[in-house]
N, CA, C and O atoms as a Tinker XYZ file with bonds, in Angstrom:
   492  protein
     1  N     34.229000  135.953000   97.150000    73     2
     2  CA    33.074000  136.043000   96.291000    64     1     3
     3  C     33.162000  134.927000   95.254000    63     2     4     5
     4  O     34.247000  134.611000   94.764000    81     3
     5  N     32.040000  134.343000   94.931000    73     3     6
     6  CA    31.938000  133.347000   93.884000    64     5     7
     7  C     31.088000  133.920000   92.762000    63     6     8     9
     8  O     30.008000  134.459000   93.004000    81     7
     9  N     31.578000  133.802000   91.533000    73     7    10
    10  CA    30.803000  134.238000   90.378000    64     9    11
    11  C     30.169000  133.002000   89.747000    63    10    12    13
    12  O     30.851000  131.999000   89.536000    81    11
    13  N     28.874000  133.062000   89.443000    73    11    14
    14  CA    28.163000  131.933000   88.858000    64    13    15
    15  C     27.841000  132.216000   87.397000    63    14    16    17
    16  O     27.410000  133.313000   87.041000    81    15
    17  N     28.060000  131.201000   86.554000    73    15    18
    18  CA    27.663000  131.261000   85.155000    64    17    19
    19  C     26.752000  130.078000   84.864000    63    18    20    21
    20  O     27.044000  128.954000   85.271000    81    19
    21  N     25.663000  130.321000   84.171000    73    19    22
    22  CA    24.769000  129.244000   83.768000    64    21    23
    23  C     25.243000  128.723000   82.415000    63    22    24    25
    24  O     25.466000  129.489000   81.477000    81    23
    25  N     25.390000  127.403000   82.339000    73    23    26
    26  CA    25.916000  126.741000   81.143000    64    25    27
    27  C     24.956000  125.650000   80.693000    63    26    28    29
    28  O     24.118000  125.191000   81.470000    81    27
    29  N     25.081000  125.241000   79.444000    73    27    30
    30  CA    24.245000  124.159000   78.916000    64    29    31
    31  C     24.742000  122.791000   79.370000    63    30    32    33
    32  O     23.940000  121.912000   79.686000    81    31
    33  N     26.066000  122.606000   79.403000    73    31    34
    34  CA    26.665000  121.306000   79.705000    64    33    35
    35  C     27.817000  121.530000   80.684000    63    34    36    37
    36  O     28.869000  122.037000   80.296000    81    35
    37  N     27.624000  121.158000   81.942000    73    35    38
    38  CA    28.623000  121.423000   82.981000    64    37    39
    39  C     29.948000  120.731000   82.691000    63    38    40    41
    40  O     31.007000  121.304000   82.946000    81    39
    41  N     29.910000  119.519000   82.166000    73    39    42
    42  CA    31.143000  118.778000   81.888000    64    41    43
    43  C     31.926000  119.423000   80.756000    63    42    44    45
    44  O     33.136000  119.619000   80.873000    81    43
    45  N     31.251000  119.754000   79.665000    73    43    46
    46  CA    31.926000  120.390000   78.529000    64    45    47
    47  C     32.482000  121.751000   78.934000    63    46    48    49
    48  O     33.594000  122.107000   78.543000    81    47
    49  N     31.723000  122.509000   79.707000    73    47    50
    50  CA    32.196000  123.817000   80.158000    64    49    51
    51  C     33.383000  123.671000   81.099000    63    50    52    53
    52  O     34.358000  124.415000   80.994000    81    51
    53  N     33.304000  122.717000   82.016000    73    51    54
    54  CA    34.440000  122.446000   82.915000    64    53    55
    55  C     35.700000  122.205000   82.104000    63    54    56    57
    56  O     36.743000  122.797000   82.380000    81    55
    57  N     35.606000  121.339000   81.106000    73    55    58
    58  CA    36.774000  121.012000   80.292000    64    57    59
    59  C     37.321000  122.247000   79.580000    63    58    60    61
    60  O     38.537000  122.419000   79.499000    81    59
    61  N     36.451000  123.105000   79.068000    73    59    62
    62  CA    36.895000  124.315000   78.378000    64    61    63
    63  C     37.629000  125.246000   79.344000    63    62    64    65
    64  O     38.701000  125.755000   79.020000    81    63
    65  N     37.058000  125.466000   80.521000    73    63    66
    66  CA    37.683000  126.366000   81.492000    64    65    67
    67  C     39.020000  125.823000   81.991000    63    66    68    69
    68  O     39.951000  126.592000   82.229000    81    67
    69  N     39.118000  124.526000   82.148000    73    67    70
    70  CA    40.382000  123.911000   82.578000    64    69    71
    71  C     41.410000  123.978000   81.450000    63    70    72    73
    72  O     42.547000  124.393000   81.676000    81    71
    73  N     41.026000  123.577000   80.247000    73    71    74
    74  CA    41.973000  123.486000   79.134000    64    73    75
    75  C     42.341000  124.826000   78.519000    63    74    76    77
    76  O     43.486000  125.024000   78.112000    81    75
    77  N     41.391000  125.748000   78.444000    73    75    78
    78  CA    41.657000  127.040000   77.787000    64    77    79
    79  C     42.140000  128.088000   78.785000    63    78    80    81
    80  O     43.123000  128.780000   78.519000    81    79
    81  N     41.469000  128.218000   79.928000    73    79    82
    82  CA    41.816000  129.275000   80.876000    64    81    83
    83  C     42.717000  128.810000   82.011000    63    82    84    85
    84  O     43.184000  129.632000   82.800000    81    83
    85  N     42.972000  127.502000   82.108000    73    83    86
    86  CA    43.874000  127.008000   83.141000    64    85    87
    87  C     43.250000  126.916000   84.523000    63    86    88    89
    88  O     43.975000  126.885000   85.518000    81    87
    89  N     41.924000  126.871000   84.615000    73    87    90
    90  CA    41.248000  126.727000   85.907000    64    89    91
    91  C     41.519000  125.341000   86.473000    63    90    92    93
    92  O     41.885000  124.423000   85.740000    81    91
    93  N     41.337000  125.195000   87.773000    73    91    94
    94  CA    41.411000  123.875000   88.396000    64    93    95
    95  C     40.060000  123.578000   89.038000    63    94    96    97
    96  O     39.352000  124.481000   89.483000    81    95
    97  N     39.724000  122.301000   89.074000    73    95    98
    98  CA    38.431000  121.880000   89.616000    64    97    99
    99  C     38.521000  121.808000   91.135000    63    98   100   101
   100  O     39.380000  121.117000   91.683000    81    99
   101  N     37.637000  122.519000   91.802000    73    99   102
   102  CA    37.542000  122.477000   93.260000    64   101   103
   103  C     36.541000  121.401000   93.687000    63   102   104   105
   104  O     36.769000  120.684000   94.661000    81   103
   105  N     35.434000  121.296000   92.952000    73   103   106
   106  CA    34.430000  120.295000   93.274000    64   105   107
   107  C     33.411000  120.160000   92.160000    63   106   108   109
   108  O     33.195000  121.090000   91.383000    81   107
   109  N     32.782000  118.988000   92.089000    73   107   110
   110  CA    31.725000  118.723000   91.104000    64   109   111
   111  C     30.553000  118.093000   91.833000    63   110   112   113
   112  O     30.735000  117.303000   92.760000    81   111
   113  N     29.340000  118.452000   91.403000    73   111   114
   114  CA    28.158000  118.034000   92.133000    64   113   115
   115  C     27.069000  117.556000   91.186000    63   114   116   117
   116  O     26.415000  118.361000   90.523000    81   115
   117  N     26.880000  116.252000   91.126000    73   115   118
   118  CA    25.762000  115.654000   90.416000    64   117   119
   119  C     25.689000  115.878000   88.926000    63   118   120   121
   120  O     24.623000  115.689000   88.339000    81   119
   121  N     26.769000  116.273000   88.291000    73   119   122
   122  CA    26.756000  116.508000   86.852000    64   121   123
   123  C     26.073000  117.797000   86.438000    63   122   124   125
   124  O     25.964000  118.089000   85.247000    81   123
   125  N     25.608000  118.581000   87.424000    73   123   126
   126  CA    24.911000  119.828000   87.095000    64   125   127
   127  C     25.627000  121.074000   87.571000    63   126   128   129
   128  O     25.225000  122.188000   87.233000    81   127
   129  N     26.692000  120.902000   88.357000    73   127   130
   130  CA    27.444000  122.074000   88.809000    64   129   131
   131  C     28.900000  121.709000   89.058000    63   130   132   133
   132  O     29.231000  120.594000   89.461000    81   131
   133  N     29.745000  122.682000   88.804000    73   131   134
   134  CA    31.187000  122.539000   88.969000    64   133   135
   135  C     31.707000  123.813000   89.608000    63   134   136   137
   136  O     31.362000  124.912000   89.175000    81   135
   137  N     32.527000  123.677000   90.628000    73   135   138
   138  CA    33.197000  124.826000   91.221000    64   137   139
   139  C     34.646000  124.794000   90.743000    63   138   140   141
   140  O     35.349000  123.798000   90.911000    81   139
   141  N     35.072000  125.889000   90.152000    73   139   142
   142  CA    36.430000  126.010000   89.644000    64   141   143
   143  C     37.196000  127.060000   90.433000    63   142   144   145
   144  O     36.617000  128.025000   90.932000    81   143
   145  N     38.497000  126.861000   90.539000    73   143   146
   146  CA    39.392000  127.885000   91.056000    64   145   147
   147  C     40.043000  128.512000   89.830000    63   146   148   149
   148  O     40.789000  127.855000   89.104000    81   147
   149  N     39.751000  129.784000   89.610000    73   147   150
   150  CA    40.294000  130.502000   88.466000    64   149   151
   151  C     40.992000  131.748000   88.979000    63   150   152   153
   152  O     40.349000  132.712000   89.394000    81   151
   153  N     42.303000  131.715000   88.947000    73   151   154
   154  CA    43.114000  132.847000   89.408000    64   153   155
   155  C     42.800000  133.221000   90.858000    63   154   156   157
   156  O     42.752000  134.399000   91.211000    81   155
   157  N     42.586000  132.200000   91.690000    73   155   158
   158  CA    42.324000  132.445000   93.100000    64   157   159
   159  C     40.892000  132.822000   93.427000    63   158   160   161
   160  O     40.591000  133.174000   94.568000    81   159
   161  N     40.009000  132.756000   92.448000    73   159   162
   162  CA    38.592000  133.057000   92.646000    64   161   163
   163  C     37.766000  131.825000   92.315000    63   162   164   165
   164  O     38.157000  131.002000   91.488000    81   163
   165  N     36.624000  131.713000   92.969000    73   163   166
   166  CA    35.733000  130.609000   92.651000    64   165   167
   167  C     34.792000  131.019000   91.521000    63   166   168   169
   168  O     34.222000  132.110000   91.512000    81   167
   169  N     34.656000  130.099000   90.574000    73   167   170
   170  CA    33.722000  130.257000   89.473000    64   169   171
   171  C     32.807000  129.042000   89.506000    63   170   172   173
   172  O     33.266000  127.909000   89.363000    81   171
   173  N     31.531000  129.273000   89.691000    73   171   174
   174  CA    30.547000  128.214000   89.768000    64   173   175
   175  C     29.833000  128.101000   88.428000    63   174   176   177
   176  O     29.211000  129.058000   87.967000    81   175
   177  N     29.925000  126.930000   87.805000    73   175   178
   178  CA    29.223000  126.654000   86.561000    64   177   179
   179  C     28.030000  125.771000   86.898000    63   178   180   181
   180  O     28.199000  124.702000   87.485000    81   179
   181  N     26.833000  126.202000   86.536000    73   179   182
   182  CA    25.629000  125.425000   86.822000    64   181   183
   183  C     24.781000  125.303000   85.564000    63   182   184   185
   184  O     24.752000  126.205000   84.726000    81   183
   185  N     24.096000  124.180000   85.448000    73   183   186
   186  CA    23.137000  124.046000   84.357000    64   185   187
   187  C     21.864000  124.776000   84.756000    63   186   188   189
   188  O     21.589000  124.950000   85.943000    81   187
   189  N     21.104000  125.194000   83.785000    73   187   190
   190  CA    19.904000  125.973000   84.039000    64   189   191
   191  C     18.827000  125.191000   84.762000    63   190   192   193
   192  O     18.929000  123.978000   84.944000    81   191
   193  N     17.822000  125.890000   85.160000    73   191   194
   194  CA    16.702000  125.265000   85.834000    64   193   195
   195  C     15.615000  126.268000   86.140000    63   194   196   197
   196  O     15.827000  127.480000   86.126000    81   195
   197  N     14.450000  125.726000   86.415000    73   195   198
   198  CA    13.290000  126.557000   86.675000    64   197   199
   199  C     13.232000  127.058000   88.102000    63   198   200   201
   200  O     14.142000  126.835000   88.900000    81   199
   201  N     12.147000  127.734000   88.403000    73   199   202
   202  CA    11.945000  128.277000   89.744000    64   201   203
   203  C     12.008000  127.187000   90.819000    63   202   204   205
   204  O     11.763000  126.011000   90.552000    81   203
   205  N     12.336000  127.605000   92.017000    73   203   206
   206  CA    12.400000  126.709000   93.174000    64   205   207
   207  C     11.803000  127.465000   94.361000    63   206   208   209
   208  O     11.569000  128.670000   94.272000    81   207
   209  N     11.558000  126.771000   95.461000    73   207   210
   210  CA    10.927000  127.457000   96.598000    64   209   211
   211  C     11.660000  128.712000   97.067000    63   210   212   213
   212  O     11.019000  129.679000   97.478000    81   211
   213  N     12.998000  128.713000   97.012000    73   211   214
   214  CA    13.735000  129.887000   97.498000    64   213   215
   215  C     13.875000  130.989000   96.446000    63   214   216   217
   216  O     14.276000  132.107000   96.767000    81   215
   217  N     13.546000  130.676000   95.203000    73   215   218
   218  CA    13.540000  131.671000   94.121000    64   217   219
   219  C     12.347000  131.366000   93.204000    63   218   220   221
   220  O     12.527000  130.901000   92.079000    81   219
   221  N     11.145000  131.629000   93.690000    73   219   222
   222  CA     9.926000  131.160000   93.040000    64   221   223
   223  C      9.613000  131.735000   91.662000    63   222   224   225
   224  O      8.787000  131.171000   90.945000    81   223
   225  N     10.243000  132.830000   91.274000    73   223   226
   226  CA     9.961000  133.404000   89.952000    64   225   227
   227  C     11.188000  133.440000   89.050000    63   226   228   229
   228  O     11.152000  134.064000   87.990000    81   227
   229  N     12.267000  132.787000   89.451000    73   227   230
   230  CA    13.540000  132.897000   88.735000    64   229   231
   231  C     13.850000  131.618000   87.969000    63   230   232   233
   232  O     13.780000  130.518000   88.516000    81   231
   233  N     14.192000  131.779000   86.697000    73   231   234
   234  CA    14.666000  130.676000   85.866000    64   233   235
   235  C     16.117000  130.967000   85.500000    63   234   236   237
   236  O     16.437000  132.065000   85.045000    81   235
   237  N     16.989000  129.987000   85.697000    73   235   238
   238  CA    18.397000  130.122000   85.318000    64   237   239
   239  C     18.576000  129.595000   83.901000    63   238   240   241
   240  O     18.152000  128.480000   83.595000    81   239
   241  N     19.200000  130.386000   83.037000    73   239   242
   242  CA    19.401000  129.981000   81.650000    64   241   243
   243  C     20.720000  130.539000   81.137000    63   242   244   245
   244  O     21.133000  131.638000   81.506000    81   243
   245  N     21.364000  129.771000   80.290000    73   243   246
   246  CA    22.580000  130.237000   79.616000    64   245   247
   247  C     22.198000  131.388000   78.681000    63   246   248   249
   248  O     21.031000  131.529000   78.313000    81   247
   249  N     23.179000  132.206000   78.299000    73   247   250
   250  CA    22.863000  133.324000   77.400000    64   249   251
   251  C     22.101000  132.852000   76.158000    63   250   252   253
   252  O     22.416000  131.817000   75.571000    81   251
   253  N     21.111000  133.624000   75.785000    73   251   254
   254  CA    20.311000  133.268000   74.616000    64   253   255
   255  C     20.721000  134.008000   73.361000    63   254   256   257
   256  O     20.395000  133.579000   72.254000    81   255
   257  N     21.431000  135.112000   73.515000    73   255   258
   258  CA    21.830000  135.938000   72.382000    64   257   259
   259  C     23.230000  136.466000   72.662000    63   258   260   261
   260  O     23.417000  137.321000   73.528000    81   259
   261  N     24.203000  135.957000   71.933000    73   259   262
   262  CA    25.608000  136.306000   72.174000    64   261   263
   263  C     25.899000  137.791000   72.006000    63   262   264   265
   264  O     26.886000  138.284000   72.552000    81   263
   265  N     25.074000  138.509000   71.272000    73   263   266
   266  CA    25.349000  139.915000   71.005000    64   265   267
   267  C     24.625000  140.877000   71.942000    63   266   268   269
   268  O     24.742000  142.093000   71.791000    81   267
   269  N     23.877000  140.340000   72.911000    73   267   270
   270  CA    23.246000  141.163000   73.945000    64   269   271
   271  C     23.747000  140.643000   75.285000    63   270   272   273
   272  O     23.346000  139.572000   75.741000    81   271
   273  N     24.628000  141.420000   75.908000    73   271   274
   274  CA    25.361000  140.967000   77.088000    64   273   275
   275  C     24.983000  141.814000   78.295000    63   274   276   277
   276  O     24.862000  143.035000   78.196000    81   275
   277  N     24.796000  141.150000   79.442000    73   275   278
   278  CA    24.502000  141.894000   80.661000    64   277   279
   279  C     25.659000  141.853000   81.652000    63   278   280   281
   280  O     25.648000  142.577000   82.647000    81   279
   281  N     26.660000  141.008000   81.386000    73   279   282
   282  CA    27.846000  140.981000   82.237000    64   281   283
   283  C     28.998000  140.354000   81.458000    63   282   284   285
   284  O     28.801000  139.683000   80.445000    81   283
   285  N     30.193000  140.592000   81.958000    73   283   286
   286  CA    31.377000  139.958000   81.384000    64   285   287
   287  C     32.429000  139.845000   82.465000    63   286   288   289
   288  O     32.370000  140.540000   83.479000    81   287
   289  N     33.391000  138.967000   82.245000    73   287   290
   290  CA    34.537000  138.851000   83.140000    64   289   291
   291  C     35.736000  139.458000   82.427000    63   290   292   293
   292  O     35.958000  139.211000   81.241000    81   291
   293  N     36.504000  140.252000   83.159000    73   291   294
   294  CA    37.663000  140.944000   82.588000    64   293   295
   295  C     38.915000  140.459000   83.289000    63   294   296   297
   296  O     38.985000  140.430000   84.517000    81   295
   297  N     39.903000  140.078000   82.493000    73   295   298
   298  CA    41.201000  139.665000   83.009000    64   297   299
   299  C     42.205000  140.753000   82.683000    63   298   300   301
   300  O     42.472000  141.021000   81.511000    81   299
   301  N     42.769000  141.387000   83.712000    73   299   302
   302  CA    43.829000  142.375000   83.505000    64   301   303
   303  C     45.121000  141.582000   83.327000    63   302   304   305
   304  O     45.473000  140.768000   84.181000    81   303
   305  N     45.824000  141.816000   82.226000    73   303   306
   306  CA    47.031000  141.063000   81.901000    64   305   307
   307  C     48.192000  142.022000   81.654000    63   306   308   309
   308  O     47.993000  143.201000   81.358000    81   307
   309  N     49.398000  141.495000   81.782000    73   307   310
   310  CA    50.595000  142.306000   81.528000    64   309   311
   311  C     50.920000  142.395000   80.044000    63   310   312   313
   312  O     51.532000  143.364000   79.593000    81   311
   313  N     50.508000  141.381000   79.284000    73   311   314
   314  CA    50.847000  141.293000   77.861000    64   313   315
   315  C     49.631000  140.787000   77.097000    63   314   316   317
   316  O     49.409000  139.580000   77.005000    81   315
   317  N     48.853000  141.700000   76.556000    73   315   318
   318  CA    47.616000  141.327000   75.878000    64   317   319
   319  C     47.895000  140.451000   74.657000    63   318   320   321
   320  O     47.215000  139.443000   74.458000    81   319
   321  N     48.858000  140.808000   73.855000    73   319   322
   322  CA    49.156000  140.025000   72.658000    64   321   323
   323  C     49.626000  138.623000   73.034000    63   322   324   325
   324  O     49.204000  137.643000   72.419000    81   323
   325  N     50.495000  138.519000   74.036000    73   323   326
   326  CA    50.979000  137.220000   74.473000    64   325   327
   327  C     49.859000  136.352000   75.030000    63   326   328   329
   328  O     49.809000  135.152000   74.760000    81   327
   329  N     48.954000  136.958000   75.811000    73   327   330
   330  CA    47.814000  136.222000   76.361000    64   329   331
   331  C     46.861000  135.816000   75.251000    63   330   332   333
   332  O     46.325000  134.707000   75.263000    81   331
   333  N     46.647000  136.702000   74.297000    73   331   334
   334  CA    45.824000  136.397000   73.124000    64   333   335
   335  C     46.399000  135.190000   72.385000    63   334   336   337
   336  O     45.667000  134.263000   72.038000    81   335
   337  N     47.711000  135.203000   72.144000    73   335   338
   338  CA    48.350000  134.091000   71.440000    64   337   339
   339  C     48.203000  132.784000   72.223000    63   338   340   341
   340  O     47.888000  131.746000   71.641000    81   339
   341  N     48.429000  132.831000   73.534000    73   339   342
   342  CA    48.325000  131.643000   74.372000    64   341   343
   343  C     46.905000  131.085000   74.379000    63   342   344   345
   344  O     46.704000  129.892000   74.150000    81   343
   345  N     45.924000  131.940000   74.639000    73   343   346
   346  CA    44.542000  131.477000   74.709000    64   345   347
   347  C     44.037000  131.013000   73.342000    63   346   348   349
   348  O     43.273000  130.052000   73.258000    81   347
   349  N     44.456000  131.681000   72.286000    73   347   350
   350  CA    44.081000  131.240000   70.935000    64   349   351
   351  C     44.624000  129.846000   70.659000    63   350   352   353
   352  O     43.922000  129.006000   70.097000    81   351
   353  N     45.866000  129.596000   71.049000    73   351   354
   354  CA    46.472000  128.275000   70.847000    64   353   355
   355  C     45.743000  127.202000   71.646000    63   354   356   357
   356  O     45.729000  126.036000   71.251000    81   355
   357  N     45.139000  127.585000   72.763000    73   355   358
   358  CA    44.392000  126.636000   73.603000    64   357   359
   359  C     42.947000  126.455000   73.134000    63   358   360   361
   360  O     42.225000  125.613000   73.667000    81   359
   361  N     42.524000  127.238000   72.146000    73   359   362
   362  CA    41.186000  127.063000   71.598000    64   361   363
   363  C     40.213000  128.200000   71.815000    63   362   364   365
   364  O     39.057000  128.092000   71.407000    81   363
   365  N     40.637000  129.292000   72.446000    73   363   366
   366  CA    39.735000  130.434000   72.619000    64   365   367
   367  C     39.446000  131.057000   71.260000    63   366   368   369
   368  O     40.345000  131.219000   70.435000    81   367
   369  N     38.196000  131.400000   71.040000    73   367   370
   370  CA    37.765000  132.050000   69.803000    64   369   371
   371  C     37.546000  133.542000   70.083000    63   370   372   373
   372  O     36.560000  133.926000   70.713000    81   371
   373  N     38.469000  134.368000   69.611000    73   371   374
   374  CA    38.379000  135.814000   69.855000    64   373   375
   375  C     37.500000  136.488000   68.814000    63   374   376   377
   376  O     37.403000  136.027000   67.677000    81   375
   377  N     36.863000  137.581000   69.210000    73   375   378
   378  CA    36.043000  138.354000   68.291000    64   377   379
   379  C     36.901000  139.142000   67.321000    63   378   380   381
   380  O     36.488000  139.411000   66.193000    81   379
   381  N     38.113000  139.519000   67.766000    73   379   382
   382  CA    39.079000  140.219000   66.922000    64   381   383
   383  C     40.449000  140.112000   67.592000    63   382   384   385
   384  O     40.561000  139.687000   68.742000    81   383
   385  N     41.469000  140.498000   66.866000    73   383   386
   386  CA    42.810000  140.571000   67.441000    64   385   387
   387  C     42.837000  141.704000   68.465000    63   386   388   389
   388  O     41.947000  142.554000   68.451000    81   387
   389  N     43.837000  141.741000   69.358000    73   387   390
   390  CA    43.934000  142.842000   70.327000    64   389   391
   391  C     43.946000  144.197000   69.634000    63   390   392   393
   392  O     44.581000  144.377000   68.595000    81   391
   393  N     43.236000  145.138000   70.227000    73   391   394
   394  CA    43.120000  146.479000   69.674000    64   393   395
   395  C     43.652000  147.483000   70.684000    63   394   396   397
   396  O     43.262000  147.460000   71.852000    81   395
   397  N     44.538000  148.358000   70.244000    73   395   398
   398  CA    45.079000  149.425000   71.086000    64   397   399
   399  C     44.083000  150.574000   71.104000    63   398   400   401
   400  O     43.863000  151.227000   70.083000    81   399
   401  N     43.485000  150.821000   72.256000    73   399   402
   402  CA    42.471000  151.866000   72.399000    64   401   403
   403  C     43.064000  153.158000   72.968000    63   402   404   405
   404  O     42.322000  154.069000   73.337000    81   403
   405  N     44.402000  153.243000   73.042000    73   403   406
   406  CA    45.022000  154.417000   73.634000    64   405   407
   407  C     44.880000  154.371000   75.143000    63   406   408   409
   408  O     43.849000  154.775000   75.681000    81   407
   409  N     45.886000  153.891000   75.822000    73   407   410
   410  CA    45.821000  153.708000   77.272000    64   409   411
   411  C     45.469000  152.287000   77.663000    63   410   412   413
   412  O     45.656000  151.888000   78.812000    81   411
   413  N     44.962000  151.527000   76.712000    73   411   414
   414  CA    44.561000  150.152000   76.989000    64   413   415
   415  C     44.576000  149.342000   75.689000    63   414   416   417
   416  O     44.151000  149.819000   74.637000    81   415
   417  N     45.068000  148.125000   75.787000    73   415   418
   418  CA    44.968000  147.164000   74.684000    64   417   419
   419  C     44.029000  146.075000   75.160000    63   418   420   421
   420  O     44.178000  145.563000   76.269000    81   419
   421  N     43.056000  145.716000   74.323000    73   419   422
   422  CA    42.102000  144.711000   74.776000    64   421   423
   423  C     41.598000  143.842000   73.629000    63   422   424   425
   424  O     41.657000  144.214000   72.457000    81   423
   425  N     41.104000  142.675000   74.015000    73   423   426
   426  CA    40.507000  141.734000   73.069000    64   425   427
   427  C     39.424000  140.956000   73.807000    63   426   428   429
   428  O     39.503000  140.749000   75.017000    81   427
   429  N     38.421000  140.535000   73.064000    73   427   430
   430  CA    37.268000  139.849000   73.637000    64   429   431
   431  C     37.122000  138.450000   73.062000    63   430   432   433
   432  O     37.418000  138.210000   71.891000    81   431
   433  N     36.655000  137.518000   73.913000    73   431   434
   434  CA    36.369000  136.159000   73.466000    64   433   435
   435  C     35.189000  135.628000   74.261000    63   434   436   437
   436  O     34.769000  136.225000   75.253000    81   435
   437  N     34.656000  134.489000   73.807000    73   435   438
   438  CA    33.494000  133.893000   74.466000    64   437   439
   439  C     33.795000  132.453000   74.858000    63   438   440   441
   440  O     34.648000  131.791000   74.268000    81   439
   441  N     33.069000  131.990000   75.870000    73   439   442
   442  CA    33.139000  130.578000   76.225000    64   441   443
   443  C     32.139000  129.809000   75.356000    63   442   444   445
   444  O     31.458000  130.425000   74.537000    81   443
   445  N     32.029000  128.489000   75.507000    73   443   446
   446  CA    31.114000  127.730000   74.655000    64   445   447
   447  C     29.641000  128.117000   74.797000    63   446   448   449
   448  O     28.842000  127.814000   73.911000    81   447
   449  N     29.268000  128.779000   75.890000    73   447   450
   450  CA    27.883000  129.208000   76.087000    64   449   451
   451  C     27.678000  130.684000   75.760000    63   450   452   453
   452  O     26.614000  131.237000   76.036000    81   451
   453  N     28.679000  131.319000   75.180000    73   451   454
   454  CA    28.641000  132.720000   74.747000    64   453   455
   455  C     28.745000  133.747000   75.865000    63   454   456   457
   456  O     28.372000  134.903000   75.665000    81   455
   457  N     29.251000  133.350000   77.060000    73   455   458
   458  CA    29.591000  134.350000   78.065000    64   457   459
   459  C     30.788000  135.131000   77.531000    63   458   460   461
   460  O     31.698000  134.553000   76.936000    81   459
   461  N     30.784000  136.432000   77.742000    73   459   462
   462  CA    31.816000  137.306000   77.195000    64   461   463
   463  C     32.953000  137.530000   78.186000    63   462   464   465
   464  O     32.728000  137.750000   79.376000    81   463
   465  N     34.177000  137.470000   77.670000    73   463   466
   466  CA    35.392000  137.698000   78.454000    64   465   467
   467  C     36.245000  138.731000   77.728000    63   466   468   469
   468  O     36.204000  138.859000   76.504000    81   467
   469  N     37.018000  139.461000   78.524000    73   467   470
   470  CA    37.932000  140.468000   77.974000    64   469   471
   471  C     39.309000  140.255000   78.600000    63   470   472   473
   472  O     39.428000  139.995000   79.798000    81   471
   473  N     40.346000  140.370000   77.768000    73   471   474
   474  CA    41.701000  140.511000   78.294000    64   473   475
   475  C     42.096000  141.956000   78.028000    63   474   476   477
   476  O     41.838000  142.494000   76.951000    81   475
   477  N     42.719000  142.574000   79.015000    73   475   478
   478  CA    42.978000  144.006000   78.952000    64   477   479
   479  C     44.350000  144.310000   79.545000    63   478   480   481
   480  O     44.697000  143.841000   80.629000    81   479
   481  N     45.114000  145.099000   78.811000    73   479   482
   482  CA    46.448000  145.537000   79.258000    64   481   483
   483  C     46.484000  147.046000   79.307000    63   482   484   485
   484  O     46.191000  147.703000   78.308000    81   483
   485  N     46.838000  147.614000   80.458000    73   483   486
   486  CA    47.025000  149.064000   80.544000    64   485   487
   487  C     48.335000  149.421000   79.860000    63   486   488   489
   488  O     49.325000  148.702000   79.992000    81   487
   489  N     48.340000  150.525000   79.134000    73   487   490
   490  CA    49.580000  150.957000   78.457000    64   489   491
   491  C     49.992000  152.318000   78.962000    63   490   492
   492  O     51.006000  152.859000   78.521000    81   491
């Protein structure tokens, strides 16, 4: 399965995913899309665009409001605090420090286009 995220700037987003999350570039296409390998999964970053013949009523757009989310990516980790420290040092901007929710420790951060990510550790 490939997960697609719409971004404003494919190059800037590529650099963030490579430098902060440790993704590797699988392929780049015309400056408007990048396929990344992230933890053995493909992540497709594409710039937005209007309707096309195969999707005549669909417009692709990056998130418009960071506080209204319809999806997120969750990374299950062995050490939430350690992952938080590592990603913070690489430039990830977390919404808060890891929080112990009883049975799970988790923290949330966003990419440059405000897609939401979670790191989560079962306890």
